[in-house]
TORRO-728199 format. One record per residue: residue in three letters; residue number from 1; x, y, z of N, C-alpha, C, O in turn. Coordinates in steps of 0.05 Angstrom, whole numbers. Example, Ala and Ser with C-alpha at 12.3 -4.5 7.8 and 13.67 -1.06 7.14 Angstrom:
BEGIN
- ALA; 1; 264; -114; 156; 246; -90; 156; 264; -66; 156; 285; -66; 169
- SER; 2; 257; -45; 142; 273; -21; 143; 258; 1; 157; 268; 23; 161
***
This chain:
BEGIN
- UNK; 1; -803; 1110; -1290; -816; 1085; -1292; -833; 1084; -1313; -850; 1102; -1310
- UNK; 2; -836; 1069; -1335; -858; 1069; -1351; -882; 1062; -1343; -881; 1041; -1332
- UNK; 3; -906; 1073; -1344; -930; 1063; -1334; -941; 1040; -1345; -938; 1037; -1369
- UNK; 4; -954; 1023; -1330; -967; 994; -1342; -991; 1001; -1355; -1009; 1013; -1343
- UNK; 5; -994; 995; -1375; -1018; 1001; -1388; -1034; 973; -1391; -1025; 950; -1392
- UNK; 6; -1060; 982; -1393; -1082; 961; -1393; -1081; 946; -1417; -1076; 956; -1439
- UNK; 7; -1090; 915; -1411; -1089; 901; -1442; -1119; 911; -1456; -1135; 925; -1444
- UNK; 8; -1123; 904; -1478; -1144; 915; -1489; -1154; 886; -1506; -1142; 865; -1510
- UNK; 9; -1178; 893; -1515; -1186; 871; -1537; -1185; 874; -1568; -1199; 861; -1585
- UNK; 10; -1164; 895; -1573; -1169; 904; -1601; -1156; 881; -1620; -1162; 879; -1643
- UNK; 11; -1136; 865; -1606; -1131; 845; -1627; -1147; 823; -1633; -1148; 811; -1655
- UNK; 12; -1164; 815; -1606; -1182; 795; -1612; -1206; 807; -1627; -1217; 792; -1643
- UNK; 13; -1214; 830; -1622; -1236; 840; -1641; -1228; 835; -1673; -1241; 823; -1689
- UNK; 14; -1204; 848; -1676; -1195; 843; -1703; -1199; 819; -1714; -1213; 816; -1734
- UNK; 15; -1187; 800; -1701; -1190; 767; -1709; -1218; 757; -1718; -1223; 741; -1737
- UNK; 16; -1236; 771; -1697; -1263; 766; -1700; -1274; 778; -1727; -1289; 765; -1741
- UNK; 17; -1265; 802; -1734; -1276; 809; -1756; -1261; 796; -1781; -1271; 799; -1803
- UNK; 18; -1238; 783; -1778; -1228; 766; -1796; -1244; 742; -1802; -1242; 731; -1824
- UNK; 19; -1260; 732; -1784; -1279; 709; -1786; -1273; 690; -1762; -1285; 669; -1764
- UNK; 20; -1260; 694; -1742; -1256; 677; -1723; -1282; 676; -1706; -1293; 697; -1702
- UNK; 21; -1292; 654; -1697; -1316; 654; -1684; -1307; 655; -1651; -1320; 671; -1637
- UNK; 22; -1290; 643; -1641; -1280; 645; -1614; -1250; 654; -1616; -1235; 648; -1634
- UNK; 23; -1244; 668; -1593; -1216; 668; -1589; -1211; 653; -1563; -1226; 651; -1544
- UNK; 24; -1186; 641; -1566; -1175; 627; -1541; -1147; 641; -1536; -1129; 640; -1554
- UNK; 25; -1144; 654; -1509; -1120; 665; -1504; -1108; 646; -1489; -1118; 633; -1470
- UNK; 26; -1081; 643; -1498; -1064; 622; -1486; -1035; 636; -1473; -1024; 656; -1483
- UNK; 27; -1029; 625; -1452; -1003; 633; -1442; -995; 611; -1420; -1012; 597; -1408
- UNK; 28; -965; 610; -1417; -953; 590; -1399; -944; 602; -1376; -942; 627; -1375
- UNK; 29; -938; 587; -1354; -925; 597; -1330; -909; 571; -1323; -914; 549; -1333
- UNK; 30; -890; 575; -1306; -872; 555; -1296; -856; 544; -1311; -844; 524; -1303
- UNK; 31; -851; 554; -1337; -830; 550; -1354; -798; 546; -1341; -785; 527; -1346
- UNK; 32; -791; 564; -1327; -763; 571; -1318; -759; 557; -1289; -738; 560; -1277
- UNK; 33; -781; 543; -1278; -780; 537; -1249; -760; 513; -1251; -755; 502; -1272
- UNK; 34; -749; 505; -1228; -733; 485; -1220; -752; 462; -1212; -742; 440; -1214
- UNK; 35; -772; 464; -1206; -794; 445; -1189; -815; 449; -1201; -821; 469; -1213
- UNK; 36; -829; 427; -1197; -865; 429; -1206; -868; 431; -1237; -850; 434; -1253
- UNK; 37; -893; 427; -1241; -901; 426; -1271; -897; 448; -1284; -894; 469; -1270
- UNK; 38; -896; 449; -1312; -904; 473; -1326; -930; 473; -1334; -941; 452; -1341
- UNK; 39; -943; 498; -1334; -975; 498; -1339; -978; 522; -1363; -963; 541; -1367
- UNK; 40; -1001; 513; -1376; -1010; 527; -1400; -1041; 534; -1394; -1059; 517; -1394
- UNK; 41; -1044; 556; -1389; -1076; 565; -1389; -1087; 578; -1413; -1074; 591; -1429
- UNK; 42; -1116; 574; -1414; -1129; 581; -1437; -1161; 594; -1429; -1176; 583; -1413
- UNK; 43; -1166; 616; -1443; -1187; 632; -1435; -1203; 637; -1462; -1193; 647; -1481
- UNK; 44; -1230; 628; -1461; -1245; 630; -1487; -1259; 655; -1482; -1269; 661; -1460
- UNK; 45; -1261; 668; -1504; -1278; 692; -1507; -1291; 693; -1533; -1285; 677; -1550
- UNK; 46; -1310; 711; -1538; -1332; 716; -1558; -1320; 741; -1571; -1327; 762; -1561
- UNK; 47; -1301; 744; -1594; -1290; 766; -1601; -1311; 789; -1609; -1305; 813; -1608
- UNK; 48; -1337; 781; -1616; -1356; 799; -1622; -1374; 810; -1597; -1384; 833; -1598
- UNK; 49; -1376; 796; -1579; -1393; 801; -1551; -1372; 795; -1528; -1380; 779; -1512
- UNK; 50; -1351; 804; -1524; -1331; 795; -1507; -1339; 805; -1475; -1328; 795; -1455
- UNK; 51; -1355; 821; -1475; -1358; 832; -1445; -1334; 848; -1438; -1314; 851; -1451
- UNK; 52; -1342; 860; -1411; -1324; 879; -1400; -1304; 859; -1385; -1314; 842; -1371
- UNK; 53; -1277; 859; -1388; -1257; 841; -1377; -1254; 855; -1345; -1262; 878; -1340
- UNK; 54; -1244; 841; -1328; -1243; 853; -1299; -1225; 876; -1298; -1206; 875; -1313
- UNK; 55; -1227; 898; -1282; -1212; 922; -1276; -1184; 909; -1264; -1183; 892; -1247
- UNK; 56; -1161; 921; -1275; -1135; 913; -1262; -1128; 889; -1274; -1108; 879; -1263
- UNK; 57; -1138; 876; -1294; -1126; 854; -1306; -1104; 858; -1319; -1102; 876; -1335
- UNK; 58; -1083; 843; -1313; -1058; 845; -1325; -1042; 819; -1330; -1050; 798; -1320
- UNK; 59; -1019; 820; -1344; -1003; 796; -1349; -996; 793; -1316; -989; 811; -1301
- UNK; 60; -998; 764; -1310; -994; 755; -1279; -964; 764; -1271; -961; 767; -1247
- UNK; 61; -945; 769; -1285; -919; 773; -1277; -919; 801; -1269; -901; 807; -1254
- UNK; 62; -937; 820; -1277; -939; 843; -1264; -958; 850; -1240; -961; 873; -1232
- UNK; 63; -968; 832; -1233; -985; 831; -1207; -976; 816; -1183; -967; 793; -1185
- UNK; 64; -977; 831; -1162; -974; 813; -1134; -989; 793; -1130; -1011; 793; -1140
- UNK; 65; -982; 775; -1116; -994; 752; -1107; -1024; 752; -1102; -1041; 739; -1113
- UNK; 66; -1025; 771; -1082; -1054; 771; -1069; -1073; 782; -1093; -1096; 773; -1098
- UNK; 67; -1062; 801; -1106; -1077; 809; -1129; -1085; 793; -1156; -1103; 799; -1171
- UNK; 68; -1069; 771; -1157; -1069; 752; -1177; -1094; 732; -1164; -1111; 724; -1180
- UNK; 69; -1097; 725; -1137; -1114; 707; -1125; -1144; 722; -1127; -1164; 709; -1132
- UNK; 70; -1144; 751; -1123; -1170; 765; -1131; -1177; 760; -1155; -1199; 751; -1158
- UNK; 71; -1159; 765; -1178; -1168; 771; -1205; -1175; 741; -1218; -1191; 739; -1236
- UNK; 72; -1162; 720; -1208; -1167; 693; -1223; -1196; 683; -1229; -1207; 675; -1249
- UNK; 73; -1204; 688; -1203; -1240; 677; -1208; -1255; 698; -1223; -1278; 692; -1232
- UNK; 74; -1244; 726; -1226; -1258; 742; -1239; -1253; 739; -1273; -1269; 744; -1291
- UNK; 75; -1228; 729; -1275; -1220; 729; -1306; -1232; 702; -1313; -1237; 701; -1337
- UNK; 76; -1238; 680; -1298; -1252; 656; -1305; -1283; 663; -1307; -1297; 649; -1321
- UNK; 77; -1293; 682; -1294; -1321; 685; -1299; -1323; 702; -1320; -1345; 700; -1332
- UNK; 78; -1307; 718; -1328; -1313; 736; -1354; -1310; 718; -1375; -1326; 720; -1393
- UNK; 79; -1291; 699; -1378; -1286; 682; -1401; -1310; 665; -1402; -1326; 663; -1383
- UNK; 80; -1313; 653; -1428; -1335; 634; -1437; -1326; 607; -1422; -1343; 592; -1412
- UNK; 81; -1301; 603; -1422; -1293; 577; -1410; -1258; 585; -1399; -1244; 604; -1407
- UNK; 82; -1252; 567; -1383; -1224; 568; -1379; -1213; 542; -1370; -1225; 524; -1360
- UNK; 83; -1187; 543; -1376; -1177; 514; -1363; -1147; 513; -1364; -1137; 529; -1380
- UNK; 84; -1131; 496; -1351; -1106; 495; -1346; -1097; 471; -1348; -1108; 453; -1334
- UNK; 85; -1075; 466; -1367; -1058; 440; -1370; -1034; 440; -1360; -1021; 461; -1356
- UNK; 86; -1026; 413; -1354; -1000; 411; -1338; -979; 388; -1351; -987; 367; -1359
- UNK; 87; -957; 393; -1353; -938; 374; -1354; -922; 375; -1331; -915; 396; -1321
- UNK; 88; -914; 348; -1320; -897; 345; -1299; -867; 344; -1301; -857; 338; -1322
- UNK; 89; -852; 351; -1280; -823; 355; -1278; -815; 332; -1292; -799; 335; -1310
- UNK; 90; -826; 304; -1286; -811; 285; -1298; -816; 283; -1328; -800; 273; -1344
- UNK; 91; -839; 292; -1335; -840; 295; -1371; -825; 316; -1382; -818; 313; -1405
- UNK; 92; -817; 339; -1369; -799; 356; -1377; -772; 344; -1381; -759; 347; -1401
- UNK; 93; -764; 331; -1360; -740; 316; -1363; -738; 296; -1386; -716; 292; -1396
- UNK; 94; -755; 286; -1395; -761; 262; -1410; -762; 274; -1437; -746; 266; -1455
- UNK; 95; -780; 292; -1441; -791; 307; -1465; -780; 328; -1476; -781; 331; -1500
- UNK; 96; -767; 347; -1458; -763; 372; -1461; -783; 394; -1458; -806; 388; -1464
- UNK; 97; -777; 418; -1451; -795; 438; -1443; -812; 448; -1463; -835; 453; -1457
- UNK; 98; -802; 453; -1490; -821; 461; -1507; -840; 442; -1519; -861; 451; -1529
- UNK; 99; -833; 414; -1518; -849; 390; -1523; -874; 392; -1500; -897; 391; -1508
- UNK; 100; -866; 395; -1473; -879; 397; -1453; -898; 423; -1456; -922; 420; -1452
- UNK; 101; -890; 444; -1462; -912; 466; -1466; -933; 457; -1487; -956; 463; -1483
- UNK; 102; -927; 446; -1507; -950; 436; -1525; -969; 415; -1516; -992; 413; -1522
- UNK; 103; -954; 400; -1499; -967; 378; -1487; -991; 388; -1465; -1014; 380; -1465
- UNK; 104; -977; 409; -1446; -997; 422; -1428; -1015; 433; -1443; -1038; 427; -1435
- UNK; 105; -1014; 448; -1465; -1030; 464; -1478; -1051; 440; -1492; -1076; 441; -1491
- UNK; 106; -1043; 427; -1500; -1064; 403; -1510; -1083; 390; -1488; -1107; 384; -1492
- UNK; 107; -1071; 387; -1470; -1088; 380; -1445; -1109; 400; -1436; -1133; 394; -1431
- UNK; 108; -1099; 424; -1434; -1119; 447; -1429; -1140; 447; -1449; -1164; 448; -1441
- UNK; 109; -1134; 447; -1473; -1158; 442; -1500; -1176; 418; -1493; -1201; 418; -1495
- UNK; 110; -1161; 396; -1483; -1181; 372; -1479; -1200; 379; -1455; -1223; 370; -1454
- UNK; 111; -1190; 396; -1434; -1208; 398; -1413; -1233; 422; -1425; -1257; 422; -1419
- UNK; 112; -1223; 437; -1440; -1247; 457; -1452; -1267; 435; -1469; -1291; 437; -1469
- UNK; 113; -1254; 417; -1482; -1273; 401; -1502; -1289; 382; -1484; -1311; 376; -1491
- UNK; 114; -1278; 372; -1460; -1295; 353; -1443; -1316; 374; -1425; -1333; 363; -1412
- UNK; 115; -1316; 400; -1425; -1331; 416; -1414; -1353; 427; -1432; -1368; 445; -1426
- UNK; 116; -1352; 414; -1456; -1372; 423; -1478; -1367; 447; -1492; -1387; 458; -1500
- UNK; 117; -1342; 459; -1497; -1339; 481; -1509; -1335; 470; -1540; -1319; 452; -1545
- UNK; 118; -1347; 481; -1557; -1342; 477; -1587; -1323; 496; -1597; -1328; 520; -1597
- UNK; 119; -1300; 486; -1606; -1276; 501; -1611; -1276; 506; -1639; -1258; 522; -1646
- UNK; 120; -1294; 495; -1661; -1297; 494; -1686; -1293; 526; -1691; -1307; 542; -1679
- UNK; 121; -1275; 534; -1709; -1274; 563; -1721; -1260; 577; -1699; -1264; 601; -1699
- UNK; 122; -1245; 568; -1680; -1231; 583; -1659; -1203; 592; -1667; -1189; 578; -1682
- UNK; 123; -1194; 612; -1658; -1170; 618; -1664; -1150; 621; -1636; -1155; 638; -1619
- UNK; 124; -1133; 606; -1634; -1114; 606; -1610; -1095; 632; -1612; -1081; 632; -1632
- UNK; 125; -1093; 654; -1593; -1074; 673; -1592; -1051; 663; -1573; -1059; 656; -1551
- UNK; 126; -1023; 661; -1578; -1002; 648; -1558; -984; 669; -1556; -973; 681; -1575
- UNK; 127; -981; 673; -1533; -960; 694; -1522; -930; 687; -1532; -921; 664; -1528
- UNK; 128; -917; 705; -1545; -892; 699; -1556; -891; 694; -1586; -911; 696; -1601
- UNK; 129; -862; 687; -1593; -858; 685; -1624; -857; 656; -1635; -855; 651; -1658
- UNK; 130; -860; 638; -1617; -861; 608; -1625; -886; 593; -1619; -898; 593; -1598
- UNK; 131; -892; 578; -1640; -917; 562; -1637; -908; 539; -1629; -900; 524; -1646
- UNK; 132; -908; 529; -1603; -904; 503; -1594; -928; 486; -1591; -928; 463; -1584
- UNK; 133; -951; 500; -1599; -975; 479; -1590; -991; 471; -1617; -1009; 456; -1613
- UNK; 134; -988; 478; -1642; -1003; 464; -1664; -996; 434; -1667; -1016; 419; -1669
- UNK; 135; -976; 425; -1668; -967; 401; -1674; -979; 381; -1655; -983; 358; -1662
- UNK; 136; -988; 392; -1625; -1003; 378; -1605; -1031; 373; -1612; -1042; 352; -1606
- UNK; 137; -1043; 392; -1625; -1072; 395; -1628; -1084; 372; -1642; -1106; 362; -1636
- UNK; 138; -1066; 363; -1662; -1080; 342; -1684; -1086; 321; -1666; -1106; 309; -1674
- UNK; 139; -1077; 310; -1641; -1084; 292; -1626; -1113; 297; -1607; -1124; 282; -1592
- UNK; 140; -1120; 322; -1614; -1143; 331; -1592; -1169; 337; -1611; -1192; 333; -1602
- UNK; 141; -1166; 347; -1636; -1189; 359; -1650; -1183; 346; -1677; -1160; 342; -1685
- UNK; 142; -1206; 341; -1692; -1204; 329; -1718; -1193; 345; -1744; -1180; 337; -1763
- UNK; 143; -1202; 368; -1739; -1199; 393; -1755; -1179; 410; -1739; -1179; 415; -1714
- UNK; 144; -1157; 421; -1763; -1139; 437; -1752; -1152; 468; -1741; -1169; 480; -1753
- UNK; 145; -1141; 476; -1718; -1148; 500; -1712; -1124; 520; -1718; -1101; 513; -1724
- UNK; 146; -1131; 542; -1715; -1112; 569; -1725; -1096; 576; -1702; -1107; 587; -1683
- UNK; 147; -1075; 572; -1700; -1056; 586; -1677; -1042; 606; -1683; -1026; 599; -1700
- UNK; 148; -1039; 633; -1677; -1027; 652; -1677; -1007; 658; -1656; -1010; 648; -1633
- UNK; 149; -985; 674; -1662; -971; 683; -1639; -965; 716; -1641; -963; 729; -1661
- UNK; 150; -965; 725; -1614; -964; 751; -1612; -939; 761; -1590; -943; 758; -1566
- UNK; 151; -920; 771; -1597; -899; 778; -1575; -914; 799; -1556; -926; 818; -1565
- UNK; 152; -913; 795; -1529; -927; 809; -1507; -954; 807; -1509; -967; 826; -1502
- UNK; 153; -968; 784; -1518; -994; 782; -1521; -1005; 781; -1492; -1029; 787; -1489
- UNK; 154; -990; 774; -1470; -998; 776; -1440; -998; 798; -1429; -1009; 800; -1407
- UNK; 155; -986; 818; -1440; -990; 848; -1433; -1011; 862; -1449; -1026; 879; -1439
- UNK; 156; -1012; 855; -1478; -1030; 875; -1493; -1057; 864; -1498; -1075; 880; -1503
- UNK; 157; -1063; 831; -1497; -1093; 823; -1499; -1104; 815; -1479; -1092; 797; -1466
- UNK; 158; -1124; 823; -1471; -1139; 815; -1448; -1143; 788; -1444; -1141; 778; -1421
- UNK; 159; -1149; 769; -1468; -1155; 746; -1466; -1129; 728; -1453; -1131; 710; -1436
- UNK; 160; -1107; 736; -1465; -1080; 722; -1460; -1074; 726; -1429; -1068; 709; -1413
- UNK; 161; -1079; 753; -1427; -1069; 766; -1394; -1091; 749; -1377; -1082; 739; -1356
- UNK; 162; -1121; 745; -1383; -1133; 726; -1365; -1124; 701; -1366; -1124; 689; -1345
- UNK; 163; -1114; 687; -1389; -1099; 663; -1385; -1075; 659; -1368; -1069; 639; -1355
- UNK; 164; -1059; 682; -1371; -1037; 681; -1353; -1040; 682; -1325; -1025; 671; -1309
- UNK; 165; -1061; 694; -1319; -1070; 698; -1286; -1086; 674; -1278; -1083; 664; -1256
- UNK; 166; -1102; 662; -1296; -1111; 637; -1283; -1096; 611; -1280; -1101; 593; -1264
- UNK; 167; -1076; 612; -1302; -1049; 590; -1300; -1032; 595; -1276; -1025; 575; -1263
- UNK; 168; -1024; 619; -1269; -1006; 628; -1251; -1018; 621; -1222; -1005; 606; -1207
- UNK; 169; -1039; 629; -1216; -1057; 623; -1194; -1060; 591; -1188; -1054; 580; -1166
- UNK; 170; -1070; 577; -1213; -1070; 546; -1208; -1046; 531; -1205; -1046; 513; -1190
- UNK; 171; -1023; 538; -1220; -999; 528; -1213; -986; 538; -1183; -975; 521; -1169
- UNK; 172; -989; 566; -1176; -979; 571; -1149; -993; 559; -1125; -983; 557; -1102
- UNK; 173; -1015; 552; -1132; -1030; 534; -1112; -1024; 507; -1106; -1024; 495; -1084
- UNK; 174; -1017; 499; -1132; -1003; 466; -1130; -981; 466; -1116; -977; 450; -1098
- UNK; 175; -964; 486; -1124; -933; 487; -1110; -939; 491; -1079; -925; 479; -1063
- UNK; 176; -958; 507; -1070; -960; 511; -1041; -968; 485; -1029; -956; 479; -1009
- UNK; 177; -991; 464; -1041; -993; 441; -1033; -972; 424; -1033; -970; 408; -1014
- UNK; 178; -955; 423; -1052; -931; 411; -1052; -912; 412; -1032; -898; 393; -1025
- UNK; 179; -911; 439; -1021; -896; 450; -1002; -902; 435; -977; -883; 427; -965
- UNK; 180; -923; 431; -969; -939; 417; -949; -929; 386; -951; -920; 374; -932
- UNK; 181; -933; 376; -975; -924; 348; -978; -898; 339; -974; -892; 318; -962
- UNK; 182; -877; 360; -988; -851; 353; -988; -836; 380; -982; -826; 396; -998
- UNK; 183; -835; 381; -950; -827; 409; -938; -799; 409; -945; -787; 390; -954
- UNK; 184; -786; 438; -938; -760; 438; -940; -746; 458; -960; -727; 473; -953
- UNK; 185; -759; 458; -984; -754; 476; -1011; -766; 502; -1006; -759; 519; -1022
- UNK; 186; -781; 510; -991; -797; 533; -989; -810; 539; -1015; -809; 562; -1024
- UNK; 187; -824; 521; -1028; -839; 523; -1047; -865; 538; -1044; -878; 546; -1064
- UNK; 188; -873; 543; -1019; -897; 558; -1015; -889; 591; -1022; -906; 607; -1029
- UNK; 189; -864; 596; -1019; -857; 625; -1030; -844; 629; -1056; -848; 648; -1070
- UNK; 190; -827; 608; -1062; -809; 611; -1087; -823; 597; -1108; -815; 601; -1131
- UNK; 191; -846; 579; -1105; -866; 569; -1129; -847; 548; -1145; -854; 539; -1167
- UNK; 192; -825; 541; -1133; -811; 523; -1147; -785; 538; -1166; -770; 525; -1181
- UNK; 193; -784; 564; -1162; -766; 577; -1178; -735; 576; -1156; -730; 570; -1133
- UNK; 194; -721; 585; -1178; -692; 587; -1162; -683; 607; -1145; -669; 626; -1152
- UNK; 195; -692; 602; -1121; -689; 627; -1101; -664; 617; -1084; -658; 593; -1084
- UNK; 196; -650; 635; -1069; -631; 625; -1055; -632; 605; -1033; -615; 589; -1027
- UNK; 197; -658; 608; -1022; -670; 586; -1001; -672; 556; -1013; -663; 535; -1002
- UNK; 198; -685; 558; -1038; -683; 531; -1059; -662; 521; -1057; -658; 499; -1047
- UNK; 199; -642; 538; -1071; -614; 522; -1076; -603; 511; -1051; -591; 490; -1051
- UNK; 200; -607; 526; -1029; -590; 517; -1001; -602; 492; -992; -589; 475; -979
- UNK; 201; -631; 490; -998; -646; 465; -991; -642; 444; -1008; -647; 421; -999
- UNK; 202; -629; 449; -1036; -619; 428; -1055; -592; 412; -1042; -587; 389; -1037
- UNK; 203; -580; 431; -1040; -552; 426; -1030; -552; 411; -1000; -534; 396; -992
- UNK; 204; -573; 416; -987; -575; 400; -955; -592; 375; -963; -583; 354; -954
- UNK; 205; -615; 373; -981; -632; 355; -981; -629; 339; -1009; -638; 316; -1012
- UNK; 206; -617; 352; -1025; -619; 335; -1054; -644; 343; -1072; -659; 360; -1063
- UNK; 207; -648; 332; -1095; -671; 338; -1107; -693; 323; -1102; -685; 301; -1095
- UNK; 208; -720; 326; -1101; -740; 312; -1098; -748; 297; -1126; -734; 298; -1146
- UNK; 209; -773; 284; -1122; -784; 278; -1142; -795; 294; -1159; -800; 286; -1182
- UNK; 210; -802; 320; -1153; -814; 338; -1164; -792; 360; -1178; -800; 377; -1193
- UNK; 211; -768; 357; -1174; -751; 370; -1185; -740; 361; -1221; -737; 339; -1230
- UNK; 212; -736; 384; -1234; -729; 376; -1262; -699; 374; -1260; -685; 394; -1259
- UNK; 213; -689; 352; -1259; -662; 343; -1253; -646; 352; -1276; -624; 362; -1271
- UNK; 214; -653; 349; -1299; -639; 361; -1324; -632; 386; -1321; -611; 393; -1333
- UNK; 215; -643; 404; -1308; -638; 437; -1306; -624; 447; -1285; -618; 471; -1282
- UNK; 216; -617; 426; -1265; -607; 437; -1237; -579; 448; -1241; -572; 467; -1227
- UNK; 217; -564; 437; -1257; -538; 448; -1256; -537; 475; -1273; -525; 494; -1263
- UNK; 218; -551; 479; -1303; -547; 500; -1313; -561; 526; -1297; -552; 549; -1295
- UNK; 219; -587; 516; -1285; -594; 538; -1267; -582; 546; -1245; -585; 569; -1239
- UNK; 220; -567; 531; -1230; -549; 542; -1210; -531; 559; -1221; -527; 580; -1210
- UNK; 221; -520; 555; -1241; -497; 571; -1257; -508; 598; -1263; -494; 618; -1259
- UNK; 222; -533; 600; -1275; -546; 620; -1280; -554; 638; -1255; -554; 662; -1256
- UNK; 223; -560; 623; -1233; -568; 637; -1207; -541; 648; -1198; -545; 670; -1187
- UNK; 224; -515; 640; -1199; -493; 647; -1188; -487; 672; -1205; -475; 691; -1194
- UNK; 225; -494; 674; -1233; -489; 700; -1247; -506; 721; -1233; -498; 743; -1239
- UNK; 226; -525; 720; -1218; -540; 742; -1205; -523; 761; -1190; -528; 785; -1188
- UNK; 227; -503; 749; -1179; -484; 770; -1163; -475; 790; -1178; -467; 811; -1167
- UNK; 228; -475; 785; -1207; -463; 807; -1227; -489; 822; -1241; -486; 833; -1262
- UNK; 229; -513; 820; -1227; -536; 830; -1241; -548; 816; -1263; -568; 825; -1274
- UNK; 230; -536; 790; -1273; -544; 782; -1296; -575; 762; -1293; -591; 757; -1311
- UNK; 231; -574; 755; -1266; -602; 744; -1260; -617; 755; -1239; -601; 763; -1222
- UNK; 232; -638; 759; -1232; -655; 772; -1215; -677; 753; -1205; -690; 740; -1221
- UNK; 233; -681; 750; -1179; -700; 738; -1167; -720; 755; -1152; -715; 770; -1132
- UNK; 234; -741; 752; -1162; -767; 779; -1157; -779; 768; -1129; -773; 747; -1116
- UNK; 235; -793; 782; -1125; -809; 783; -1096; -822; 754; -1094; -819; 742; -1073
- UNK; 236; -835; 744; -1112; -846; 714; -1119; -830; 693; -1116; -838; 671; -1111
- UNK; 237; -798; 701; -1122; -780; 681; -1125; -778; 672; -1150; -764; 652; -1152
- UNK; 238; -788; 683; -1170; -784; 673; -1198; -759; 684; -1206; -752; 706; -1199
- UNK; 239; -742; 663; -1223; -715; 668; -1235; -717; 682; -1256; -729; 668; -1273
- UNK; 240; -711; 708; -1266; -710; 728; -1290; -683; 725; -1298; -665; 733; -1283
- UNK; 241; -678; 716; -1319; -654; 715; -1335; -654; 732; -1357; -673; 733; -1374
- UNK; 242; -629; 750; -1357; -625; 769; -1377; -613; 755; -1404; -588; 757; -1406
- UNK; 243; -624; 745; -1420; -617; 733; -1443; -592; 750; -1458; -570; 743; -1467
- UNK; 244; -605; 772; -1458; -587; 791; -1479; -554; 786; -1464; -534; 778; -1476
- UNK; 245; -555; 793; -1438; -528; 797; -1426; -515; 771; -1423; -491; 770; -1425
- UNK; 246; -528; 750; -1418; -515; 724; -1421; -507; 718; -1445; -484; 707; -1448
- UNK; 247; -523; 723; -1464; -514; 714; -1497; -526; 687; -1504; -518; 673; -1522
- UNK; 248; -547; 679; -1487; -559; 653; -1494; -588; 652; -1487; -597; 667; -1470
- UNK; 249; -605; 632; -1503; -632; 632; -1495; -632; 612; -1472; -623; 589; -1473
- UNK; 250; -641; 620; -1455; -646; 602; -1428; -659; 577; -1435; -653; 557; -1422
- UNK; 251; -676; 575; -1453; -691; 554; -1460; -677; 530; -1472; -683; 507; -1468
- UNK; 252; -652; 539; -1490; -636; 523; -1498; -618; 512; -1483; -604; 494; -1491
- UNK; 253; -616; 524; -1455; -598; 510; -1439; -612; 490; -1423; -598; 475; -1410
- UNK; 254; -637; 487; -1423; -650; 470; -1402; -656; 440; -1419; -654; 419; -1407
- UNK; 255; -663; 441; -1443; -663; 410; -1451; -655; 418; -1483; -665; 438; -1493
- UNK; 256; -637; 400; -1496; -633; 395; -1517; -651; 376; -1534; -646; 352; -1539
- UNK; 257; -674; 391; -1543; -696; 374; -1554; -693; 353; -1579; -702; 330; -1582
- UNK; 258; -679; 366; -1595; -667; 355; -1621; -655; 327; -1610; -662; 305; -1620
- UNK; 259; -638; 330; -1589; -627; 303; -1584; -651; 281; -1573; -650; 257; -1574
- UNK; 260; -670; 295; -1564; -691; 273; -1555; -711; 267; -1572; -730; 254; -1562
- UNK; 261; -712; 273; -1597; -729; 272; -1616; -733; 242; -1625; -749; 237; -1643
***
């Protein structure tokens, strides 16, 4: 097994040397869930004087739930500021997942602004290779912000790993609360992802108001492929799709955004 490497601040420091006044690490959670909102977390750091990030900080997917709970307040305390924005299941159904990632990100940035964070001259570091955020920021800030993408930023960049943990814990707690309000779907354990218990509850109870109804058929088909090893549900109940084996981009199965534009 390949050892897990600690994230670093090398990328953030390099951006600081290039003129970034602040770095805002950005990551999403809940993109592949059947129920509940999609969340985008942001953590703001000073690239020149970032301080020491919490020991054991990792991409949230590499941490057990109890460890994430321990690290989330430490990550928030390390950052100059942090925020989480949400887009609801109904919004995902209406607008598409990619649009809603940007919507949730804009809401997170709005929360930072409301808290008094001056984002002028900030550079946002977005996990992945697709900038879903820039077009949404024009409604939040008068002057354009620089958004950069980096594959595996949640693994390699401490600011993005912190955003990942903060967003994951925020969304998990929300799903636990929703499980108490709308019992039967095991959301406290599966967090809205496609576990066997979740699909069994859907067959028995039908979808709730918190389900992404446009996703249910395609996600059920992907789950059933898991018998052949194509899809795996981890200990936290998250549905992981092997896109290469399936020959598809799972996000494209979720919503045809072009048809909704």
